[in-house]
All heavy atoms as TSV, in Angstrom:
chain	resi	resn	atom	element	x	y	z
A	1	MET	N	N	0.845	-1.176	0.005
A	1	MET	CA	C	-0.007	0.005	-0.002
A	1	MET	C	C	0.883	1.245	-0.003
A	1	MET	O	O	1.174	1.823	1.035
A	1	MET	CB	C	-0.924	-0.040	1.227
A	1	MET	CG	C	-1.739	1.184	1.420
A	1	MET	SD	S	-2.908	1.092	2.755
A	1	MET	CE	C	-1.860	1.173	4.185
A	2	ASN	N	N	1.360	1.650	-1.167
A	2	ASN	CA	C	2.158	2.855	-1.287
A	2	ASN	C	C	1.244	4.027	-1.590
A	2	ASN	O	O	0.509	3.995	-2.577
A	2	ASN	CB	C	3.175	2.712	-2.408
A	2	ASN	CG	C	4.246	1.707	-2.078
A	2	ASN	OD1	O	4.596	1.533	-0.916
A	2	ASN	ND2	N	4.751	1.011	-3.091
A	3	PRO	N	N	1.279	5.055	-0.762
A	3	PRO	CA	C	0.397	6.198	-0.979
A	3	PRO	C	C	0.901	7.119	-2.083
A	3	PRO	O	O	2.091	7.158	-2.376
A	3	PRO	CB	C	0.424	6.939	0.370
A	3	PRO	CG	C	1.781	6.638	0.916
A	3	PRO	CD	C	2.067	5.223	0.467
A	4	THR	N	N	-0.026	7.824	-2.691
A	4	THR	CA	C	0.320	8.922	-3.569
A	4	THR	C	C	0.478	10.139	-2.684
A	4	THR	O	O	-0.419	10.486	-1.920
A	4	THR	CB	C	-0.811	9.171	-4.601
A	4	THR	OG1	O	-0.981	7.979	-5.376
A	4	THR	CG2	C	-0.475	10.330	-5.513
A	5	ILE	N	N	1.640	10.793	-2.754
A	5	ILE	CA	C	1.936	11.945	-1.913
A	5	ILE	C	C	1.523	13.222	-2.613
A	5	ILE	O	O	1.888	13.425	-3.787
A	5	ILE	CB	C	3.434	11.983	-1.557
A	5	ILE	CG1	C	3.818	10.701	-0.819
A	5	ILE	CG2	C	3.762	13.211	-0.723
A	5	ILE	CD1	C	5.286	10.497	-0.614
A	6	LEU	N	N	0.748	14.044	-1.927
A	6	LEU	CA	C	0.296	15.314	-2.476
A	6	LEU	C	C	1.073	16.446	-1.805
A	6	LEU	O	O	1.143	16.492	-0.579
A	6	LEU	CB	C	-1.198	15.513	-2.234
A	6	LEU	CG	C	-2.094	14.390	-2.749
A	6	LEU	CD1	C	-3.521	14.598	-2.284
A	6	LEU	CD2	C	-2.036	14.316	-4.259
A	7	LYS	N	N	1.654	17.364	-2.613
A	7	LYS	CA	C	2.433	18.456	-2.064
A	7	LYS	C	C	1.988	19.787	-2.652
A	7	LYS	O	O	1.466	19.848	-3.761
A	7	LYS	CB	C	3.911	18.256	-2.387
A	7	LYS	CG	C	4.534	17.069	-1.706
A	7	LYS	CD	C	6.005	16.981	-1.980
A	7	LYS	CE	C	6.636	15.797	-1.268
A	7	LYS	NZ	N	8.090	15.766	-1.453
A	8	TYR	N	N	2.229	20.836	-1.894
A	8	TYR	CA	C	2.038	22.205	-2.397
A	8	TYR	C	C	3.164	22.503	-3.368
A	8	TYR	O	O	4.198	21.839	-3.359
A	8	TYR	CB	C	2.081	23.206	-1.223
A	8	TYR	CG	C	0.888	23.147	-0.309
A	8	TYR	CD1	C	0.971	22.527	0.929
A	8	TYR	CD2	C	-0.326	23.748	-0.676
A	8	TYR	CE1	C	-0.123	22.489	1.788
A	8	TYR	CE2	C	-1.417	23.712	0.174
A	8	TYR	CZ	C	-1.308	23.099	1.388
A	8	TYR	OH	O	-2.397	23.055	2.229
A	9	PRO	N	N	3.013	23.552	-4.195
A	9	PRO	CA	C	4.087	23.881	-5.132
A	9	PRO	C	C	5.438	24.185	-4.469
A	9	PRO	O	O	6.487	23.970	-5.074
A	9	PRO	CB	C	3.566	25.137	-5.843
A	9	PRO	CG	C	2.083	25.003	-5.758
A	9	PRO	CD	C	1.821	24.340	-4.432
A	10	ASN	N	N	5.415	24.628	-3.209
A	10	ASN	CA	C	6.681	24.916	-2.519
A	10	ASN	C	C	7.317	23.662	-1.903
A	10	ASN	O	O	8.343	23.747	-1.253
A	10	ASN	CB	C	6.467	25.979	-1.437
A	10	ASN	CG	C	5.578	25.516	-0.292
A	10	ASN	OD1	O	5.146	24.377	-0.250
A	10	ASN	ND2	N	5.338	26.411	0.635
A	11	GLY	N	N	6.697	22.489	-2.092
A	11	GLY	CA	C	7.234	21.236	-1.602
A	11	GLY	C	C	6.701	20.780	-0.284
A	11	GLY	O	O	6.995	19.673	0.178
A	12	GLN	N	N	5.894	21.615	0.386
A	12	GLN	CA	C	5.330	21.245	1.692
A	12	GLN	C	C	4.289	20.143	1.500
A	12	GLN	O	O	3.489	20.132	0.565
A	12	GLN	CB	C	4.680	22.464	2.333
A	12	GLN	CG	C	4.112	22.223	3.685
A	12	GLN	CD	C	3.438	23.464	4.264
A	12	GLN	OE1	O	3.363	24.494	3.590
A	12	GLN	NE2	N	2.966	23.380	5.472
A	13	LEU	N	N	4.283	19.194	2.431
A	13	LEU	CA	C	3.354	18.062	2.382
A	13	LEU	C	C	1.899	18.530	2.568
A	13	LEU	O	O	1.625	19.299	3.482
A	13	LEU	CB	C	3.712	17.041	3.450
A	13	LEU	CG	C	2.871	15.789	3.528
A	13	LEU	CD1	C	3.012	14.984	2.257
A	13	LEU	CD2	C	3.292	14.976	4.733
A	14	ARG	N	N	1.035	18.063	1.706
A	14	ARG	CA	C	-0.386	18.422	1.777
A	14	ARG	C	C	-1.254	17.262	2.229
A	14	ARG	O	O	-2.208	17.433	2.966
A	14	ARG	CB	C	-0.859	18.930	0.434
A	14	ARG	CG	C	-2.259	19.453	0.464
A	14	ARG	CD	C	-2.567	20.216	-0.796
A	14	ARG	NE	N	-3.846	20.882	-0.626
A	14	ARG	CZ	C	-4.399	21.633	-1.494
A	14	ARG	NH1	N	-3.791	21.864	-2.633
A	14	ARG	NH2	N	-5.550	22.184	-1.279
A	15	GLY	N	N	-0.958	16.045	1.770
A	15	GLY	CA	C	-1.756	14.887	2.131
A	15	GLY	C	C	-1.342	13.649	1.377
A	15	GLY	O	O	-0.330	13.656	0.654
A	16	PHE	N	N	-2.152	12.595	1.514
A	16	PHE	CA	C	-1.874	11.300	0.908
A	16	PHE	C	C	-3.155	10.717	0.333
A	16	PHE	O	O	-4.215	10.904	0.891
A	16	PHE	CB	C	-1.347	10.309	1.949
A	16	PHE	CG	C	-0.162	10.787	2.698
A	16	PHE	CD1	C	-0.289	11.405	3.929
A	16	PHE	CD2	C	1.127	10.593	2.182
A	16	PHE	CE1	C	0.820	11.833	4.645
A	16	PHE	CE2	C	2.234	11.017	2.906
A	16	PHE	CZ	C	2.079	11.637	4.110
A	17	ILE	N	N	-3.012	9.938	-0.729
A	17	ILE	CA	C	-4.114	9.168	-1.262
A	17	ILE	C	C	-3.708	7.704	-1.191
A	17	ILE	O	O	-2.646	7.309	-1.708
A	17	ILE	CB	C	-4.465	9.552	-2.719
A	17	ILE	CG1	C	-4.983	10.984	-2.738
A	17	ILE	CG2	C	-5.488	8.591	-3.303
A	17	ILE	CD1	C	-5.330	11.500	-4.121
A	18	TYR	N	N	-4.534	6.897	-0.518
A	18	TYR	CA	C	-4.274	5.477	-0.340
A	18	TYR	C	C	-5.315	4.656	-1.094
A	18	TYR	O	O	-6.529	4.887	-0.921
A	18	TYR	CB	C	-4.373	5.066	1.134
A	18	TYR	CG	C	-3.259	5.567	1.991
A	18	TYR	CD1	C	-3.346	6.797	2.625
A	18	TYR	CD2	C	-2.120	4.797	2.198
A	18	TYR	CE1	C	-2.332	7.265	3.454
A	18	TYR	CE2	C	-1.111	5.248	3.015
A	18	TYR	CZ	C	-1.205	6.480	3.617
A	18	TYR	OH	O	-0.196	6.928	4.431
A	19	ARG	N	N	-4.885	3.704	-1.922
A	19	ARG	CA	C	-5.791	2.773	-2.575
A	19	ARG	C	C	-5.823	1.530	-1.705
A	19	ARG	O	O	-4.890	0.725	-1.692
A	19	ARG	CB	C	-5.342	2.447	-3.985
A	19	ARG	CG	C	-6.303	1.544	-4.694
A	19	ARG	CD	C	-5.948	1.447	-6.170
A	19	ARG	NE	N	-6.951	0.645	-6.852
A	19	ARG	CZ	C	-8.091	1.126	-7.333
A	19	ARG	NH1	N	-8.373	2.391	-7.221
A	19	ARG	NH2	N	-8.948	0.333	-7.939
A	20	LEU	N	N	-6.913	1.371	-0.927
A	20	LEU	CA	C	-7.016	0.276	0.037
A	20	LEU	C	C	-7.574	-0.996	-0.567
A	20	LEU	O	O	-7.240	-2.096	-0.136
A	20	LEU	CB	C	-7.861	0.715	1.223
A	20	LEU	CG	C	-7.325	1.940	1.991
A	20	LEU	CD1	C	-8.287	2.332	3.082
A	20	LEU	CD2	C	-5.946	1.691	2.527
A	21	SER	N	N	-8.466	-0.888	-1.535
A	21	SER	CA	C	-9.043	-2.042	-2.233
A	21	SER	C	C	-9.659	-1.530	-3.532
A	21	SER	O	O	-9.600	-0.342	-3.833
A	21	SER	CB	C	-10.090	-2.719	-1.358
A	21	SER	OG	O	-11.270	-1.942	-1.290
A	22	GLN	N	N	-10.280	-2.433	-4.250
A	22	GLN	CA	C	-10.933	-2.005	-5.508
A	22	GLN	C	C	-12.216	-1.206	-5.221
A	22	GLN	O	O	-12.804	-0.652	-6.117
A	22	GLN	CB	C	-11.231	-3.198	-6.393
A	22	GLN	CG	C	-12.264	-4.147	-5.839
A	22	GLN	CD	C	-12.430	-5.353	-6.742
A	22	GLN	OE1	O	-11.488	-5.811	-7.358
A	22	GLN	NE2	N	-13.662	-5.855	-6.812
A	23	TYR	N	N	-12.632	-1.159	-3.946
A	23	TYR	CA	C	-13.854	-0.453	-3.558
A	23	TYR	C	C	-13.599	0.771	-2.688
A	23	TYR	O	O	-14.548	1.449	-2.297
A	23	TYR	CB	C	-14.793	-1.389	-2.814
A	23	TYR	CG	C	-15.176	-2.615	-3.609
A	23	TYR	CD1	C	-14.663	-3.849	-3.285
A	23	TYR	CD2	C	-16.009	-2.499	-4.723
A	23	TYR	CE1	C	-14.999	-4.974	-4.048
A	23	TYR	CE2	C	-16.359	-3.616	-5.470
A	23	TYR	CZ	C	-15.837	-4.845	-5.126
A	23	TYR	OH	O	-16.162	-5.936	-5.871
A	24	ARG	N	N	-12.341	1.062	-2.338
A	24	ARG	CA	C	-12.104	2.164	-1.416
A	24	ARG	C	C	-10.754	2.810	-1.665
A	24	ARG	O	O	-9.708	2.157	-1.614
A	24	ARG	CB	C	-12.167	1.677	0.020
A	24	ARG	CG	C	-12.145	2.802	1.020
A	24	ARG	CD	C	-12.423	2.252	2.412
A	24	ARG	NE	N	-12.389	3.283	3.409
A	24	ARG	CZ	C	-13.468	3.670	4.097
A	24	ARG	NH1	N	-14.637	3.118	3.896
A	24	ARG	NH2	N	-13.363	4.599	4.988
A	25	VAL	N	N	-10.801	4.123	-1.966
A	25	VAL	CA	C	-9.602	4.946	-2.099
A	25	VAL	C	C	-9.780	6.082	-1.079
A	25	VAL	O	O	-10.764	6.810	-1.130
A	25	VAL	CB	C	-9.461	5.523	-3.522
A	25	VAL	CG1	C	-8.228	6.395	-3.637
A	25	VAL	CG2	C	-9.448	4.412	-4.554
A	26	GLU	N	N	-8.818	6.221	-0.131
A	26	GLU	CA	C	-8.951	7.214	0.918
A	26	GLU	C	C	-8.007	8.382	0.707
A	26	GLU	O	O	-6.923	8.201	0.160
A	26	GLU	CB	C	-8.593	6.601	2.283
A	26	GLU	CG	C	-9.645	5.735	2.855
A	26	GLU	CD	C	-9.327	5.299	4.278
A	26	GLU	OE1	O	-8.242	5.591	4.793
A	26	GLU	OE2	O	-10.179	4.634	4.856
A	27	ILE	N	N	-8.412	9.547	1.191
A	27	ILE	CA	C	-7.516	10.701	1.233
A	27	ILE	C	C	-7.321	11.069	2.701
A	27	ILE	O	O	-8.256	11.046	3.488
A	27	ILE	CB	C	-8.081	11.899	0.418
A	27	ILE	CG1	C	-6.998	12.973	0.309
A	27	ILE	CG2	C	-9.347	12.455	1.003
A	27	ILE	CD1	C	-7.229	13.960	-0.832
A	28	ARG	N	N	-6.055	11.354	3.007
A	28	ARG	CA	C	-5.687	11.721	4.390
A	28	ARG	C	C	-4.880	13.015	4.360
A	28	ARG	O	O	-4.134	13.257	3.405
A	28	ARG	CB	C	-4.861	10.615	5.032
A	28	ARG	CG	C	-5.621	9.298	5.091
A	28	ARG	CD	C	-4.794	8.197	5.680
A	28	ARG	NE	N	-5.508	6.911	5.529
A	28	ARG	CZ	C	-4.987	5.752	5.849
A	28	ARG	NH1	N	-3.755	5.676	6.326
A	28	ARG	NH2	N	-5.698	4.657	5.722
A	29	ASN	N	N	-5.056	13.821	5.398
A	29	ASN	CA	C	-4.286	15.057	5.461
A	29	ASN	C	C	-2.848	14.753	5.850
A	29	ASN	O	O	-2.473	13.606	6.092
A	29	ASN	CB	C	-4.934	16.075	6.381
A	29	ASN	CG	C	-4.980	15.649	7.834
A	29	ASN	OD1	O	-4.323	14.691	8.224
A	29	ASN	ND2	N	-5.737	16.354	8.635
A	30	SER	N	N	-2.014	15.768	5.987
A	30	SER	CA	C	-0.597	15.563	6.298
A	30	SER	C	C	-0.394	14.949	7.663
A	30	SER	O	O	0.646	14.347	7.934
A	30	SER	CB	C	0.167	16.875	6.184
A	30	SER	OG	O	-0.356	17.826	7.082
A	31	GLY	N	N	-1.366	15.067	8.565
A	31	GLY	CA	C	-1.278	14.437	9.874
A	31	GLY	C	C	-1.763	12.988	9.914
A	31	GLY	O	O	-1.709	12.342	10.947
A	32	GLY	N	N	-2.264	12.493	8.769
A	32	GLY	CA	C	-2.707	11.109	8.690
A	32	GLY	C	C	-4.168	10.890	8.982
A	32	GLY	O	O	-4.634	9.760	9.028
A	33	VAL	N	N	-4.923	11.985	9.216
A	33	VAL	CA	C	-6.352	11.871	9.511
A	33	VAL	C	C	-7.132	11.662	8.229
A	33	VAL	O	O	-6.945	12.407	7.251
A	33	VAL	CB	C	-6.855	13.149	10.233
A	33	VAL	CG1	C	-8.348	13.090	10.478
A	33	VAL	CG2	C	-6.105	13.355	11.528
A	34	THR	N	N	-7.994	10.651	8.188
A	34	THR	CA	C	-8.793	10.363	7.004
A	34	THR	C	C	-9.860	11.448	6.840
A	34	THR	O	O	-10.635	11.729	7.727
A	34	THR	CB	C	-9.471	8.976	7.123
A	34	THR	OG1	O	-8.478	7.980	7.280
A	34	THR	CG2	C	-10.310	8.672	5.897
A	35	LEU	N	N	-9.876	12.065	5.644
A	35	LEU	CA	C	-10.848	13.119	5.334
A	35	LEU	C	C	-12.044	12.588	4.563
A	35	LEU	O	O	-13.128	13.175	4.603
A	35	LEU	CB	C	-10.163	14.211	4.518
A	35	LEU	CG	C	-8.943	14.857	5.171
A	35	LEU	CD1	C	-8.290	15.804	4.204
A	35	LEU	CD2	C	-9.321	15.549	6.447
A	36	GLY	N	N	-11.860	11.480	3.865
A	36	GLY	CA	C	-12.945	10.910	3.089
A	36	GLY	C	C	-12.466	9.754	2.241
A	36	GLY	O	O	-11.298	9.381	2.276
A	37	TRP	N	N	-13.395	9.194	1.461
A	37	TRP	CA	C	-13.041	8.087	0.577
A	37	TRP	C	C	-13.874	8.124	-0.690
A	37	TRP	O	O	-14.935	8.742	-0.742
A	37	TRP	CB	C	-13.166	6.739	1.281
A	37	TRP	CG	C	-14.567	6.273	1.557
A	37	TRP	CD1	C	-15.365	5.547	0.720
A	37	TRP	CD2	C	-15.342	6.516	2.716
A	37	TRP	NE1	N	-16.564	5.313	1.303
A	37	TRP	CE2	C	-16.582	5.900	2.545
A	37	TRP	CE3	C	-15.108	7.210	3.916
A	37	TRP	CZ2	C	-17.608	5.953	3.484
A	37	TRP	CZ3	C	-16.110	7.241	4.855
A	37	TRP	CH2	C	-17.334	6.618	4.627
A	38	TYR	N	N	-13.380	7.416	-1.687
A	38	TYR	CA	C	-14.032	7.302	-2.990
A	38	TYR	C	C	-14.230	5.833	-3.286
A	38	TYR	O	O	-13.316	5.019	-3.086
A	38	TYR	CB	C	-13.129	7.960	-4.058
A	38	TYR	CG	C	-13.546	7.682	-5.482
A	38	TYR	CD1	C	-14.753	8.163	-5.983
A	38	TYR	CD2	C	-12.730	6.942	-6.322
A	38	TYR	CE1	C	-15.125	7.926	-7.284
A	38	TYR	CE2	C	-13.091	6.703	-7.642
A	38	TYR	CZ	C	-14.293	7.192	-8.111
A	38	TYR	OH	O	-14.649	6.957	-9.414
A	39	ASN	N	N	-15.405	5.467	-3.764
A	39	ASN	CA	C	-15.716	4.096	-4.141
A	39	ASN	C	C	-15.780	4.057	-5.670
A	39	ASN	O	O	-16.749	4.523	-6.259
A	39	ASN	CB	C	-17.052	3.673	-3.536
A	39	ASN	CG	C	-17.371	2.225	-3.827
A	39	ASN	OD1	O	-16.896	1.650	-4.789
A	39	ASN	ND2	N	-18.190	1.631	-2.979
A	40	PRO	N	N	-14.744	3.515	-6.317
A	40	PRO	CA	C	-14.734	3.450	-7.788
A	40	PRO	C	C	-15.854	2.643	-8.408
A	40	PRO	O	O	-16.290	2.932	-9.527
A	40	PRO	CB	C	-13.371	2.846	-8.125
A	40	PRO	CG	C	-12.529	3.024	-6.915
A	40	PRO	CD	C	-13.496	3.013	-5.760
A	41	SER	N	N	-16.339	1.629	-7.701
A	41	SER	CA	C	-17.363	0.789	-8.286
A	41	SER	C	C	-18.726	1.520	-8.369
A	41	SER	O	O	-19.512	1.259	-9.259
A	41	SER	CB	C	-17.523	-0.522	-7.505
A	41	SER	OG	O	-17.970	-0.281	-6.205
A	42	THR	N	N	-18.990	2.434	-7.430
A	42	THR	CA	C	-20.228	3.218	-7.479
A	42	THR	C	C	-20.002	4.639	-7.998
A	42	THR	O	O	-20.938	5.357	-8.267
A	42	THR	CB	C	-20.886	3.315	-6.083
A	42	THR	OG1	O	-19.980	3.974	-5.193
A	42	THR	CG2	C	-21.257	1.946	-5.575
A	43	ASP	N	N	-18.701	5.029	-8.146
A	43	ASP	CA	C	-18.306	6.371	-8.601
A	43	ASP	C	C	-18.848	7.471	-7.697
A	43	ASP	O	O	-19.301	8.508	-8.169
A	43	ASP	CB	C	-18.775	6.571	-10.057
A	43	ASP	CG	C	-18.026	7.689	-10.755
A	43	ASP	OD1	O	-16.837	7.895	-10.417
A	43	ASP	OD2	O	-18.610	8.358	-11.612
A	44	ILE	N	N	-18.780	7.256	-6.362
A	44	ILE	CA	C	-19.257	8.248	-5.395
A	44	ILE	C	C	-18.161	8.534	-4.370
A	44	ILE	O	O	-17.464	7.618	-3.917
A	44	ILE	CB	C	-20.526	7.724	-4.659
A	44	ILE	CG1	C	-21.637	7.475	-5.659
A	44	ILE	CG2	C	-20.985	8.711	-3.586
A	44	ILE	CD1	C	-22.885	6.844	-5.062
A	45	THR	N	N	-18.029	9.806	-3.996
A	45	THR	CA	C	-17.074	10.239	-2.978
A	45	THR	C	C	-17.847	10.577	-1.712
A	45	THR	O	O	-18.903	11.213	-1.769
A	45	THR	CB	C	-16.303	11.484	-3.455
A	45	THR	OG1	O	-15.613	11.155	-4.671
A	45	THR	CG2	C	-15.279	11.948	-2.418
A	46	TYR	N	N	-17.280	10.170	-0.549
A	46	TYR	CA	C	-17.907	10.401	0.759
A	46	TYR	C	C	-16.925	11.111	1.673
A	46	TYR	O	O	-15.715	10.984	1.558
A	46	TYR	CB	C	-18.258	9.048	1.426
A	46	TYR	CG	C	-19.227	8.213	0.643
A	46	TYR	CD1	C	-18.778	7.284	-0.272
A	46	TYR	CD2	C	-20.597	8.359	0.835
A	46	TYR	CE1	C	-19.676	6.498	-0.980
A	46	TYR	CE2	C	-21.500	7.597	0.135
A	46	TYR	CZ	C	-21.034	6.659	-0.771
A	46	TYR	OH	O	-21.919	5.895	-1.489
A	47	THR	N	N	-17.454	11.852	2.660
A	47	THR	CA	C	-16.626	12.419	3.727
A	47	THR	C	C	-16.326	11.344	4.725
A	47	THR	O	O	-16.929	10.260	4.691
A	47	THR	CB	C	-17.338	13.582	4.435
A	47	THR	OG1	O	-18.506	13.069	5.110
A	47	THR	CG2	C	-17.751	14.693	3.479
A	48	SER	N	N	-15.444	11.631	5.667
A	48	SER	CA	C	-15.100	10.628	6.692
A	48	SER	C	C	-16.300	10.328	7.589
A	48	SER	O	O	-16.367	9.254	8.166
A	48	SER	CB	C	-13.924	11.112	7.533
A	48	SER	OG	O	-14.262	12.311	8.186
A	49	GLY	N	N	-17.263	11.215	7.663
A	49	GLY	CA	C	-18.457	10.985	8.446
A	49	GLY	C	C	-19.521	10.182	7.714
A	49	GLY	O	O	-20.540	9.834	8.285
A	50	GLY	N	N	-19.287	9.875	6.444
A	50	GLY	CA	C	-20.204	9.055	5.664
A	50	GLY	C	C	-21.167	9.823	4.788
A	50	GLY	O	O	-21.977	9.231	4.114
A	51	SER	N	N	-21.089	11.142	4.792
A	51	SER	CA	C	-21.963	11.963	3.925
A	51	SER	C	C	-21.445	11.947	2.495
A	51	SER	O	O	-20.226	12.022	2.265
A	51	SER	CB	C	-21.993	13.418	4.405
A	51	SER	OG	O	-22.506	13.490	5.704
A	52	MET	N	N	-22.361	11.874	1.545
A	52	MET	CA	C	-21.976	11.859	0.143
A	52	MET	C	C	-21.530	13.258	-0.282
A	52	MET	O	O	-22.199	14.245	0.013
A	52	MET	CB	C	-23.142	11.413	-0.717
A	52	MET	CG	C	-22.791	11.238	-2.166
A	52	MET	SD	S	-24.150	10.570	-3.117
A	52	MET	CE	C	-24.488	11.944	-4.194
A	53	VAL	N	N	-20.378	13.334	-0.952
A	53	VAL	CA	C	-19.884	14.601	-1.495
A	53	VAL	C	C	-20.420	14.806	-2.885
A	53	VAL	O	O	-20.887	15.882	-3.240
A	53	VAL	CB	C	-18.345	14.624	-1.484
A	53	VAL	CG1	C	-17.818	15.890	-2.151
A	53	VAL	CG2	C	-17.798	14.487	-0.085
A	54	GLY	N	N	-20.352	13.756	-3.694
A	54	GLY	CA	C	-20.844	13.844	-5.063
A	54	GLY	C	C	-20.390	12.667	-5.901
A	54	GLY	O	O	-19.746	11.738	-5.402
A	55	PHE	N	N	-20.724	12.723	-7.160
A	55	PHE	CA	C	-20.367	11.659	-8.100
A	55	PHE	C	C	-19.025	11.938	-8.713
A	55	PHE	O	O	-18.728	13.075	-9.068
A	55	PHE	CB	C	-21.447	11.490	-9.178
A	55	PHE	CG	C	-22.777	11.032	-8.643
A	55	PHE	CD1	C	-23.767	11.923	-8.364
A	55	PHE	CD2	C	-22.985	9.687	-8.378
A	55	PHE	CE1	C	-24.998	11.501	-7.846
A	55	PHE	CE2	C	-24.174	9.241	-7.864
A	55	PHE	CZ	C	-25.188	10.162	-7.592
A	56	GLY	N	N	-18.216	10.913	-8.864
A	56	GLY	CA	C	-16.873	11.043	-9.403
A	56	GLY	C	C	-15.857	11.074	-8.280
A	56	GLY	O	O	-16.187	11.082	-7.099
A	57	ASP	N	N	-14.593	11.108	-8.693
A	57	ASP	CA	C	-13.480	11.151	-7.729
A	57	ASP	C	C	-13.238	12.598	-7.325
A	57	ASP	O	O	-12.561	13.333	-8.011
A	57	ASP	CB	C	-12.234	10.526	-8.355
A	57	ASP	CG	C	-11.080	10.432	-7.396
A	57	ASP	OD1	O	-11.175	10.977	-6.290
A	57	ASP	OD2	O	-10.088	9.792	-7.752
A	58	LEU	N	N	-13.793	12.998	-6.190
A	58	LEU	CA	C	-13.683	14.352	-5.665
A	58	LEU	C	C	-12.805	14.445	-4.442
A	58	LEU	O	O	-12.933	15.351	-3.627
A	58	LEU	CB	C	-15.087	14.897	-5.369
A	58	LEU	CG	C	-16.086	14.879	-6.502
A	58	LEU	CD1	C	-17.474	15.242	-6.021
A	58	LEU	CD2	C	-15.629	15.794	-7.613
A	59	LEU	N	N	-11.899	13.489	-4.283
A	59	LEU	CA	C	-11.108	13.415	-3.061
A	59	LEU	C	C	-10.304	14.679	-2.778
A	59	LEU	O	O	-10.244	15.132	-1.641
A	59	LEU	CB	C	-10.163	12.210	-3.130
A	59	LEU	CG	C	-10.825	10.845	-3.034
A	59	LEU	CD1	C	-9.794	9.729	-3.187
A	59	LEU	CD2	C	-11.549	10.717	-1.696
A	60	THR	N	N	-9.662	15.255	-3.768
A	60	THR	CA	C	-8.815	16.411	-3.520
A	60	THR	C	C	-9.614	17.638	-3.090
A	60	THR	O	O	-9.048	18.553	-2.493
A	60	THR	CB	C	-7.945	16.760	-4.739
A	60	THR	OG1	O	-8.774	16.953	-5.871
A	60	THR	CG2	C	-6.926	15.658	-5.013
A	61	THR	N	N	-10.906	17.670	-3.318
A	61	THR	CA	C	-11.716	18.777	-2.858
A	61	THR	C	C	-11.892	18.747	-1.328
A	61	THR	O	O	-12.273	19.744	-0.730
A	61	THR	CB	C	-13.108	18.796	-3.507
A	61	THR	OG1	O	-13.800	17.609	-3.142
A	61	THR	CG2	C	-13.031	18.915	-5.002
A	62	LEU	N	N	-11.587	17.614	-0.709
A	62	LEU	CA	C	-11.738	17.470	0.742
A	62	LEU	C	C	-10.498	18.008	1.500
A	62	LEU	O	O	-10.561	18.123	2.706
A	62	LEU	CB	C	-11.958	16.003	1.113
A	62	LEU	CG	C	-13.214	15.377	0.533
A	62	LEU	CD1	C	-13.264	13.899	0.825
A	62	LEU	CD2	C	-14.452	16.070	1.071
A	63	LEU	N	N	-9.430	18.339	0.806
A	63	LEU	CA	C	-8.243	18.838	1.473
A	63	LEU	C	C	-8.444	20.248	1.941
A	63	LEU	O	O	-8.704	21.179	1.553
A	63	LEU	CB	C	-7.000	18.787	0.560
A	63	LEU	CG	C	-6.330	17.450	0.498
A	63	LEU	CD1	C	-5.220	17.455	-0.517
A	63	LEU	CD2	C	-5.769	17.030	1.835
């Protein structure tokens, strides 16, 4: 499970994207707190509290 590292243009760490399974891709902030997840099979993004954000991969909007 190698994360995709997200950085600001100045090189500062912004967050991580983890592909946990074929049904769950999570985004975490630089402190490791899960902000939400995306389910590729249903094409829906959710917040960490379980509320639907929208259709499609909207993970970076949660940062």
